[in-house]
MMTF fields as JSON, N, C-alpha, C and O atoms, coordinates in Angstrom:
{
  "mmtfVersion": "1.0.0",
  "mmtfProducer": "UNKNOWN",
  "numBonds": 335,
  "numAtoms": 336,
  "numGroups": 84,
  "numChains": 1,
  "numModels": 1,
  "chainsPerModel": [1],
  "groupsPerChain": [84],
  "chainIdList": ["A"],
  "bondAtomList": [4, 2, 8, 6, 12, 10, 16, 14, 20, 18, 24, 22, 28, 26, 32, 30, 36, 34, 40, 38, 44, 42, 48, 46, 52, 50, 56, 54, 60, 58, 64, 62, 68, 66, 72, 70, 76, 74, 80, 78, 84, 82, 88, 86, 92, 90, 96, 94, 100, 98, 104, 102, 108, 106, 112, 110, 116, 114, 120, 118, 124, 122, 128, 126, 132, 130, 136, 134, 140, 138, 144, 142, 148, 146, 152, 150, 156, 154, 160, 158, 164, 162, 168, 166, 172, 170, 176, 174, 180, 178, 184, 182, 188, 186, 192, 190, 196, 194, 200, 198, 204, 202, 208, 206, 212, 210, 216, 214, 220, 218, 224, 222, 228, 226, 232, 230, 236, 234, 240, 238, 244, 242, 248, 246, 252, 250, 256, 254, 260, 258, 264, 262, 268, 266, 272, 270, 276, 274, 280, 278, 284, 282, 288, 286, 292, 290, 296, 294, 300, 298, 304, 302, 308, 306, 312, 310, 316, 314, 320, 318, 324, 322, 328, 326, 332, 330],
  "bondOrderList": [1, 1, 1, 1, 1, 1, 1, 1, 1, 1, 1, 1, 1, 1, 1, 1, 1, 1, 1, 1, 1, 1, 1, 1, 1, 1, 1, 1, 1, 1, 1, 1, 1, 1, 1, 1, 1, 1, 1, 1, 1, 1, 1, 1, 1, 1, 1, 1, 1, 1, 1, 1, 1, 1, 1, 1, 1, 1, 1, 1, 1, 1, 1, 1, 1, 1, 1, 1, 1, 1, 1, 1, 1, 1, 1, 1, 1, 1, 1, 1, 1, 1, 1],
  "groupList": [{"groupName": "UNK", "atomNameList": ["N", "CA", "C", "O"], "elementList": ["N", "C", "C", "O"], "formalChargeList": [0, 0, 0, 0], "bondAtomList": [1, 0, 2, 1, 3, 2], "bondOrderList": [1, 1, 2], "singleLetterCode": "X", "chemCompType": "L-PEPTIDE LINKING"}],
  "groupTypeList": [0, 0, 0, 0, 0, 0, 0, 0, 0, 0, 0, 0, 0, 0, 0, 0, 0, 0, 0, 0, 0, 0, 0, 0, 0, 0, 0, 0, 0, 0, 0, 0, 0, 0, 0, 0, 0, 0, 0, 0, 0, 0, 0, 0, 0, 0, 0, 0, 0, 0, 0, 0, 0, 0, 0, 0, 0, 0, 0, 0, 0, 0, 0, 0, 0, 0, 0, 0, 0, 0, 0, 0, 0, 0, 0, 0, 0, 0, 0, 0, 0, 0, 0, 0],
  "groupIdList": [1, 2, 3, 4, 5, 6, 7, 8, 9, 10, 11, 12, 13, 14, 15, 16, 17, 18, 19, 20, 21, 22, 23, 24, 25, 26, 27, 28, 29, 30, 31, 32, 33, 34, 35, 36, 37, 38, 39, 40, 41, 42, 43, 44, 45, 46, 47, 48, 49, 50, 51, 52, 53, 54, 55, 56, 57, 58, 59, 60, 61, 62, 63, 64, 65, 66, 67, 68, 69, 70, 71, 72, 73, 74, 75, 76, 77, 78, 79, 80, 81, 82, 83, 84],
  "secStructList": [7, 6, 6, 6, 7, 1, 1, 6, 6, 6, 1, 1, 7, 7, 1, 7, 3, 3, 3, 7, 7, 5, 1, 1, 1, 1, 1, 2, 2, 2, 2, 6, 6, 6, 6, 6, 1, 7, 7, 7, 1, 1, 3, 3, 3, 7, 7, 5, 6, 6, 7, 7, 1, 1, 2, 2, 2, 2, 2, 2, 2, 2, 2, 2, 2, 2, 2, 2, 2, 2, 1, 7, 7, 7, 7, 7, 2, 2, 2, 2, 6, 6, 7, 7],
  "xCoordList": [144.298, 142.525, 142.862, 142.722, 143.196, 143.299, 143.707, 143.487, 144.592, 145.654, 144.413, 143.881, 144.178, 142.8, 141.77, 141.226, 141.422, 139.698, 140.627, 141.809, 139.523, 140.381, 139.513, 139.431, 138.313, 137.669, 139.297, 139.422, 140.445, 141.481, 142.284, 142.864, 142.04, 142.513, 142.538, 143.299, 141.345, 141.082, 141.353, 141.327, 141.655, 142.993, 144.172, 144.891, 144.158, 145.674, 145.8, 146.871, 144.303, 144.382, 144.84, 143.954, 146.092, 146.059, 145.898, 146.711, 145.325, 144.796, 143.382, 142.716, 142.729, 141.903, 141.607, 142.035, 140.518, 139.932, 137.991, 137.274, 137.697, 136.29, 136.136, 136.696, 135.357, 134.75, 133.664, 133.188, 132.978, 132.203, 132.042, 132.747, 130.592, 129.795, 128.321, 127.627, 128.161, 126.697, 125.806, 126.501, 124.754, 124.054, 122.457, 121.329, 123.177, 122.246, 122.509, 122.527, 122.96, 123.42, 124.846, 125.53, 125.19, 126.544, 127.385, 127.813, 127.585, 128.654, 128.512, 129.229, 127.384, 127.125, 127.285, 128.081, 126.047, 126.687, 127.666, 127.756, 128.635, 130.098, 130.873, 131.9, 129.845, 130.734, 130.291, 130.791, 129.233, 128.001, 128.408, 128.18, 129.45, 129.657, 131.451, 132.151, 131.691, 133.012, 132.997, 133.634, 131.72, 131.165, 130.644, 130.039, 130.99, 129.848, 130.891, 130.735, 132.051, 133.332, 134.495, 135.576, 134.065, 135.559, 135.295, 134.689, 135.677, 136.884, 137.005, 135.88, 137.996, 138.563, 137.942, 137.358, 138.069, 137.15, 137.577, 137.04, 138.722, 139.436, 139.255, 139.906, 137.623, 137.76, 135.866, 135.085, 135.657, 133.621, 133.364, 134.14, 131.843, 131.421, 130.537, 129.503, 130.771, 129.42, 128.538, 129.142, 127.252, 126.459, 125.331, 124.386, 125.966, 125.564, 124.197, 123.815, 123.053, 121.801, 121.509, 122.714, 120.93, 121.1, 121.953, 122.082, 123.168, 124.105, 124.702, 124.493, 125.183, 125.65, 127.373, 127.759, 128.116, 129.412, 130.21, 131.433, 129.346, 130.566, 129.875, 130.537, 128.691, 127.289, 128.402, 128.803, 128.864, 129.144, 130.974, 131.549, 131.745, 132.943, 132.833, 133.253, 131.942, 132.321, 131.881, 132.568, 130.702, 130.561, 131.196, 131.572, 131.495, 132.546, 134.381, 135.081, 134.945, 135.76, 135.991, 137.073, 134.707, 133.937, 134.901, 136.031, 133.355, 133.791, 135.03, 135.375, 136.144, 137.243, 138.505, 139.581, 137.685, 139.035, 138.81, 139.766, 137.158, 137.521, 137.403, 137.631, 136.857, 137.796, 139.814, 140.085, 140.584, 141.047, 141.959, 142.575, 141.97, 141.937, 141.672, 142.588, 140.297, 140.066, 140.37, 140.159, 141.417, 142.577, 140.736, 140.149, 140.367, 139.234, 139.289, 138.655, 140.003, 139.188, 137.752, 137.016, 137.846, 137.016, 135.533, 135.105, 134.659, 133.419, 132.311, 132.235, 131.325, 130.122, 129.314, 129.523, 128.322, 127.501, 126.441, 125.732, 126.3, 125.658, 125.758, 124.922, 127.553, 128.197, 127.564, 126.516, 128.556, 127.885, 126.342, 125.861, 125.707, 124.346, 123.231, 122.209, 124.215, 123.897, 125.003, 125.297, 125.454, 125.818, 124.681, 123.657, 125.025, 124.272, 124.529, 123.787],
  "yCoordList": [32.691, 32.027, 29.928, 28.919, 30.132, 28.639, 27.766, 26.556, 28.604, 26.5, 27.018, 26.121, 28.25, 27.439, 26.699, 26.01, 26.709, 25.545, 24.482, 24.439, 23.04, 22.071, 21.731, 20.523, 22.205, 21.712, 20.527, 19.31, 21.945, 22.081, 20.553, 19.943, 20.304, 19.804, 18.57, 18.408, 17.661, 16.627, 15.329, 14.168, 16.125, 14.585, 14.032, 13.086, 14.825, 14.589, 14.288, 14.062, 14.379, 13.157, 12.32, 11.501, 11.519, 9.898, 9.574, 8.816, 9.883, 9.454, 9.347, 10.279, 8.128, 8.593, 9.699, 10.083, 10.655, 11.899, 11.832, 11.236, 12.669, 12.774, 13.954, 14.365, 14.761, 16.32, 15.754, 14.665, 16.747, 16.355, 18.669, 19.655, 18.257, 19.821, 19.42, 18.413, 20.567, 20.527, 20.846, 21.477, 20.878, 21.221, 21.676, 21.51, 22.465, 23.813, 24.529, 24.457, 25.987, 26.678, 26.911, 27.398, 26.483, 25.2, 25.989, 27.133, 24.788, 25.173, 24.219, 23.796, 23.863, 21.772, 22.629, 22.513, 23.492, 24.105, 23.059, 21.994, 24.643, 24.32, 22.852, 22.383, 22.312, 20.888, 19.724, 18.756, 20.283, 19.353, 19.316, 18.601, 21.08, 20.236, 20.179, 20.217, 20.087, 19.254, 18.453, 18.119, 17.136, 15.982, 15.576, 14.531, 16.652, 16.209, 16.253, 15.861, 16.867, 16.844, 15.917, 15.739, 15.509, 14.332, 12.918, 12.15, 12.807, 10.93, 10.779, 10.641, 10.686, 9.727, 10.202, 11.285, 8.504, 6.925, 7.072, 6.564, 7.912, 8.331, 9.156, 9.38, 10.433, 10.958, 10.543, 9.992, 11.105, 10.606, 12.128, 12.888, 12.181, 13.575, 13.534, 12.877, 14.142, 13.537, 15.111, 16.151, 15.026, 16.283, 15.798, 15.013, 16.643, 16.719, 16.696, 17.794, 15.712, 16.903, 17.866, 17.874, 18.978, 19.53, 20.064, 20.329, 20.501, 21.597, 22.53, 22.46, 23.036, 24.261, 24.028, 22.861, 24.822, 24.658, 25.01, 25.03, 25.455, 25.702, 24.204, 23.299, 24.432, 23.23, 22.031, 21.315, 21.78, 20.398, 20.608, 20.185, 21.018, 21.038, 19.784, 18.767, 21.056, 19.64, 18.412, 17.421, 18.339, 17.113, 16.333, 15.291, 16.645, 15.607, 15.528, 14.965, 16.164, 16.393, 15.353, 15.069, 14.845, 13.894, 12.808, 12.35, 12.649, 11.187, 10.68, 9.821, 11.696, 11.948, 11.172, 10.575, 11.578, 11.239, 10.293, 9.524, 9.675, 8.474, 7.48, 6.346, 7.905, 7.035, 6.835, 5.73, 7.475, 7.324, 6.44, 5.452, 7.135, 6.038, 5.079, 4.258, 4.644, 3.123, 2.388, 1.183, 3.382, 2.226, 2.187, 1.135, 2.616, 2.183, 3.894, 4.518, 4.463, 5.357, 5.995, 6.973, 4.85, 4.728, 5.09, 4.64, 5.874, 6.795, 6.29, 6.708, 5.536, 5.566, 6.544, 7.757, 5.916, 7.582, 7.786, 8.792, 6.637, 6.476, 7.107, 7.65, 7.142, 7.944, 9.451, 10.008, 9.857, 11.321, 11.581, 12.54, 10.881, 11.489, 11.908, 12.574, 11.021, 11.346, 11.787, 11.387, 12.718, 13.27, 14.432, 14.762, 14.996, 16.125, 16.769, 17.665],
  "zCoordList": [15.261, 15.333, 15.003, 15.693, 14.005, 13.557, 14.176, 14.114, 15.075, 15.456, 16.94, 17.593, 17.204, 18.664, 18.332, 19.195, 17.322, 16.317, 16.591, 16.248, 17.694, 16.938, 16.385, 16.603, 15.405, 14.075, 13.564, 13.427, 13.398, 12.315, 12.266, 11.367, 13.526, 13.411, 14.482, 15.437, 13.97, 14.791, 14.467, 14.875, 13.444, 12.888, 13.31, 12.988, 14.053, 14.058, 16.027, 16.591, 16.814, 17.655, 17.838, 17.59, 18.273, 18.604, 20.135, 20.664, 20.54, 22.034, 22.047, 21.596, 22.598, 23.485, 23.952, 25.04, 22.905, 23.872, 23.71, 22.906, 24.79, 25.224, 25.56, 26.576, 24.803, 24.421, 25.262, 24.941, 26.9, 27.728, 27.454, 27.245, 27.681, 27.118, 27.664, 27.527, 28.299, 28.98, 28.143, 27.347, 27.724, 26.564, 26.997, 26.532, 28.377, 27.75, 28.416, 29.645, 27.265, 27.494, 27.504, 28.404, 26.354, 26.237, 25.525, 25.673, 24.4, 23.462, 22.657, 21.75, 23.113, 22.24, 20.523, 19.591, 20.784, 18.959, 18.263, 17.652, 19.052, 18.479, 18.719, 18.229, 19.763, 19.548, 18.559, 17.987, 18.668, 17.53, 15.784, 14.809, 16.253, 14.666, 14.403, 13.391, 15.64, 15.499, 15.18, 14.181, 16.336, 16.06, 14.714, 14.478, 13.742, 12.475, 11.279, 10.123, 11.905, 11.058, 11.377, 10.815, 12.203, 12.745, 12.629, 13.376, 11.915, 11.092, 12.13, 12.61, 13.115, 14.176, 14.384, 14.338, 14.953, 16.388, 17.772, 18.757, 17.734, 19.087, 19.683, 20.703, 18.952, 19.685, 19.918, 19.142, 21.334, 21.072, 21.865, 22.445, 21.585, 21.554, 22.872, 22.753, 24.15, 24.568, 24.865, 25.126, 24.776, 25.494, 27.049, 27.13, 28.032, 29.471, 29.334, 28.93, 29.54, 29.549, 30.395, 30.65, 31.323, 32.497, 32.922, 34.118, 31.538, 32.791, 31.393, 30.182, 31.895, 30.505, 30.492, 30.559, 30.429, 30.154, 31.138, 31.005, 32.675, 33.716, 34.971, 35.48, 35.079, 36.011, 35.507, 36.425, 34.339, 34.424, 34.678, 33.675, 35.499, 35.146, 37.468, 38.019, 37.735, 39.295, 38.991, 39.239, 38.428, 38.611, 38.011, 38.549, 36.685, 35.816, 36.033, 35.192, 37.246, 37.625, 38.823, 39.337, 39.155, 40.148, 39.867, 40.036, 39.159, 38.192, 38.392, 39.204, 37.019, 36.415, 37.672, 37.641, 38.494, 39.886, 40.194, 40.302, 40.585, 41.073, 40.423, 40.844, 38.782, 37.447, 37.923, 38.394, 37.834, 38.006, 38.928, 38.528, 40.796, 41.672, 41.286, 41.251, 40.786, 40.314, 39.788, 39.923, 38.453, 37.921, 36.894, 37.148, 36.445, 34.983, 35.023, 35.873, 34.145, 33.3, 32.333, 32.462, 31.337, 31.029, 31.36, 32.422, 30.562, 30.724, 30.194, 29.038, 30.481, 29.911, 28.903, 28.926, 27.96, 28.082, 29.057, 29.045, 30.088, 31.282, 32.069, 32.792, 32.025, 33.284, 32.696, 33.021, 31.762, 31.974, 31.903, 32.507, 31.3, 31.198, 32.911, 33.071, 33.98, 35.004, 36.069, 37.195, 35.282, 35.452, 36.222, 35.624, 37.637, 38.375, 39.667, 40.069]
}
């Protein structure tokens, strides 16, 4: 169980990592615990307003695909907030 719990290995993340979760009826409470516990500057946590765990996937995948094609994978908090 501990191996599947990211809160136990956040310090080991060596690359920039975005943790994005829907803020509505999702796992945001668990993500918030990880955010509060993490001291790793490479991990950024985002809540997507108006989305749940499942509705965030399609718009986020489209945003990520566009970013990869454009060669700019940096994601801003404003882009996350504007996902529909």
